[in-house]
N, C-alpha and C positions, 0 to 999 in steps of 0.2 A: 330390255329395259331402256331407257331414253338416258340420254346426256344430264349430269346431273354436277351443278354446282353445292358444295357441304362444306360444314364450317364444325369443328372442334373447341370447345372453352376450358380452357381450367381456369377455374378461380378458388379464393379462400372465402368456404362459406361463415358465416357466425353462426356459432352453434346455438338451436333455437328458435331462430329471429326470422324467422320464414318472411317476413313483409322488406325485411334488409334483403335475403338472399333471392326475393322473387323482383326486388329495385333492379340488382346485379344485374338478373335474366333479359328483362329488359332493355339493360344500357347494351347488353352485345346481340341481342335479335336486330337492333333498331339499326346497329351500327352495322350488321350482317346483311339486313336488309339493305341498306344505300353502296351492299358492293355484291348482288343478288343472288344470296343466297338461298337456295330453297329447302334446304334441308341444315338441322344444325340441332348437337348434341352438347348436353351438360352433363357433368358427374354424378355419380350415383349420392342418393339422398344428401344432395346442394341446396335444397330445399329446406328441410328439416335440419340440417348438420349430422355428422355421422361417429366421429370416433365417442364422442360424449353421453351415442348412446348404450354402452355397454355399462352405463352407472347410473341409469335412471330405474325407476323401481314400475312396476306396471303403470299402476296411476299417472304417472307422472307421461309414461308414452302413450296413454291414452290423453291425454290433455293434449300433445306436440301430434298427434297424429288424425287424419280424418280422410273423408272417404275419398276413392278417385270418381271420376269425370262430375260424381254432384258436390264433390266440396269445393273450397274458395278457391285452393291453389292451382287445382283441374280447369276449372271456369276461370282464371285469371289467362293459363295457357291458352286456353281454346280461343277466348276472345283475345291473347294475339298473334295465335296460329294463322286467325281467320285475317285480320289486321293486314298482317303483312307478306299474304302470300307464304306461309312456311311451314315445315313439319319440324318441330320443337320438343323436344326430347329430352327431361328434367324428372329427380329421383326425391323420394318423400318417402316418408312414414305414413302407411294405409290402413287402415281400420275398416275391416269387412263387416258385409251385415251380421254375421255371425260372431263380430266382436274379436275374431284373431287379430292379429297386428301381421305385416308384413313389411319388408327391405321392397320398394317398390314403386317403378320409372314408367314415369305418363308420358304419352307420346300422341300431342295434338295436332290436327294436321289441317290443310290449310281449307280443304271444305266443311268444316266443325266437325269430323266424325273424329274416335279416341281410339286407343289404345294403352295397354298396360303390357306391364312382366314384373312378375313375382320373382323376386330371386331365390333361383331351387338350393343352393345352399348357402341359408341365411344361416351365421356365427354370432353376431356381433352381441343378443340377448337372448336368455332363457324364453324372454317373452315375446320375444317375437319367430311366427310360423315358417317355413320355407316353404315355396310355390313347389308345384307338382303339375304344370304345365310350358310347353316351349312355347315360344310366342314369334311367332310369322305371318306378316300382313302385309297388301297392299296401298300403296301409298298413291293419293292423289298427282303426283309429282310421277307416276309412268314408273315404278321402281317396284319390289318384294325385299321389303326388310324383314331381318332379323333381330332377336335384342339378347342381349345378355348378360349377366350385370358380375362386374368383376370378377370375384372364389368362379362364380360358372365359365367364365371362360377357359380356368385353367382346366378344366377337365374337357379331354379331347372328344369325347362322345357326346356331348354338348354340344358341340360346334359342328361336330358332321351330321348328329341332327336338325340341325339350324338349315343347314346346307340341304341338306334331304329334303326339307320341305319346302324347297324353292327360294331360300333368301337370295341373295344377290350383294346386298348389303349386310355388312354386320354390326350395329351398335352395339358399344365396348363401354359403357360408363365405368369406372371406378371410385376408389379411393385405396389409393396404393401405394408405394413407395416410402421408403424411409422408416418400413414396419421394424418390429422387432421380430425378425424372423426365425424361426429355428434350425432353418440349414444353415448352414454356415456361407455357403455360396447362393443365395438367394438377400437380395435386400438389407438393410441393418438400419440402426438406429440412428438419425441426425443431429448431433450435436445443436439446441436452440440458440448455441450462442452463434456458430456461421450462419444462421437465418436472419437471427436479429441484425449481424454485424454483414448482411449481405451489400448494401451500398460504400460500406467504406473497405472489402475485401469482394468484391464480385466473382471472384477468381474459384474463392473457396467452396461459395457455393454450387458454382456455375458446378465443378471439379464433382460434388457429392451428387447434384441431378444428372447430369452425365453420366459417372461412373455404374459400377456396381448394385448401387441402393435405389437408381432410378434406371436411367435408361438401358442401361448392361442388362441387368435383369431381364427388360420387358422383351429386349432384342434376341436374349435363347427360347423365346417361347412366341411372342406375338406376330413378326412373323410369317410363321407356318400355320399356324389358322386362319390366315389370309390364304396361303400360298395350297396348303392340303387341298381346301374345300373349295379351292375358286371363288372369293369374294373378296368385296370391297370390305377393309376393316375402318370404321371411325373411332378412335379412344381416345374418351376424356377422361379429366383427371382430377381432383383436388390438388391443391399447393400452399403449400406455407404450412403453418402449426394447425396441426385436429386434435384438441387438447392434449395429448404430450407425446404425439410424434409429427412428425413435419414429412409433408406430402410433398414429392420430387414436379406433383405436373405432366411434361412431357406430352401434352396433348399432339398425338398423331392421325396422320388417315395415311392409308395404306391401299397400293393396289392388289389384284389378285393372284400376282406373282412374289408378296412381301416385299415389295420395293416401298419407300418410304415417300410419298407424295408430297408429304408436309408436315415440318415440328417445330417444335418449340420447345428449347433449356432454361426457358425465363427463369426467373426466380420472380416471378409476379404472374396477375391476371393477365390473363392472354387468349389468343386466337388466333388460327387457323384455315386457311380456306384451302379449298382443291375443286379441281374438275373431274368429273370421274368420267371416264369414259368407255361405253358401254363395250365395245368393238375388242379390248382386252380381253374377255371373259372368253370372247368366243371359242378360243384354242387354246387357254392358257393350262397350264401344269392340273390343276387342280382339278378343273372342271372333266379333262378329258381322265381322271385317275374316278373318280366318282362313276364314270359310264364304263369303268373296268371293272369294277366291284363282283363278286360272286358272294351275295349275302347270303344263301344255303350253308359258308362256312364258318359265318360269325354267330351262328347260336350259341356260343359261349361267352358272349359279349352280355347276353340278358341273363346270365344262371350265377346267384352267388356264391361267390369263391370261399365266404366264410370270414376275409382280411376289410370286407367294408364295415367302415366304423362312422358313425354322427360326424358330421362336417366340424360343427362344434370339437368333437374332440383332437381328431385330427389338427386343426387351427392351435388350437392353444395347449393343450397335454406337453408334448415337447417344449414347447417357449417356458412352461411354468418348472419344468425339469430343470430345463436349462439355466433360468433362475435361482436357482434354488440350491447352486453349485456352488 
C-alpha cells in the first residue's frame, strides 16, 4: 500500500432524482480534487435515494434502476474519475442482466476500470436481491480496497473475510443513524422538528448526531471493525431527512487501530479528509491477530446453527412488534 489521501462525504440525497444527486457528487469530487484527494467515498444508494425504496413497487424500482458499468450513472462516474485522476465510489439501485435488482455500490477508477459490490444483506425491499460475493480489488492508486454496504459491516465475519482477501482499506457506505431500531440501546428516531430547527437551535441537533442515535452508536462497533482486522476504514453516510427518518451523517475516517483520523458532526452536507500512512498497518494489533489465526478451529463458523434468519426478518420483525405495543 502507498500513502493515500482520502475523503468521505455525507450528503442529503433527493429521493429518486438521480440527476440532482449526481450533481452533488460532482460538486464534492471537484472540491476534493482541489485538495489532492485520490479516493472519495459517497453514501449507500445516494444516486437513487434510499429509504423511500421500501415503498416502491417492482415496476417503480425497475424504472429507477439501471445497469452497472454500462448505465448512465456508472458512465458519469467513470468520466469523472478519469478526468480528476480519482477513485470514486457511490451507490444506486442496479438492474442485472437477468432482471434482478440489487443495492449496489459502483467504484469508478482513474484508469477507467470499474468495480461493484452488491449488498450482501439487503432488507429494504422484497424486490431487491442480496449479493453473494465479497468485493476486494486493487486500485490504480496503489492500494487494495474492500467494500461492504451498511448492514454488511455489522456482521463481523464479513469484515474478516474481506480482510483475509487482502483488503487494506475498507469502504463502508451507509444510510444509518436515527433509525427506528428494535434494540433499546442502538440508535433511535430523531424528531423531524429538531432537524428543521437546526439553524435556530444547533445544539439540539448536534446532541442527537453526536449522541447515541448517531456517533455514540457507531463508536460501539465501527472502530472494532478497523482495529480487529488491521484496516483503514472510510465511513460515509447520509445526513438529514430520508423519508420518515433523519440520518446522522458522522462521516469519518479511521486508522487500523480504530482511531479517528477525521470526522464531522455537522448537520449538513460535509466532507472530511485524511492522509493514510501505510506504515501503521505493519505492526498493528489487527494484522498481528490475523497472523495468529488457527483456521482449523473455526469450522463451526461455517455450519448453520438453526438460529439464522433472513436479514429482512431480523431487521423488521422486532420493530413491527415494538410498534404494536
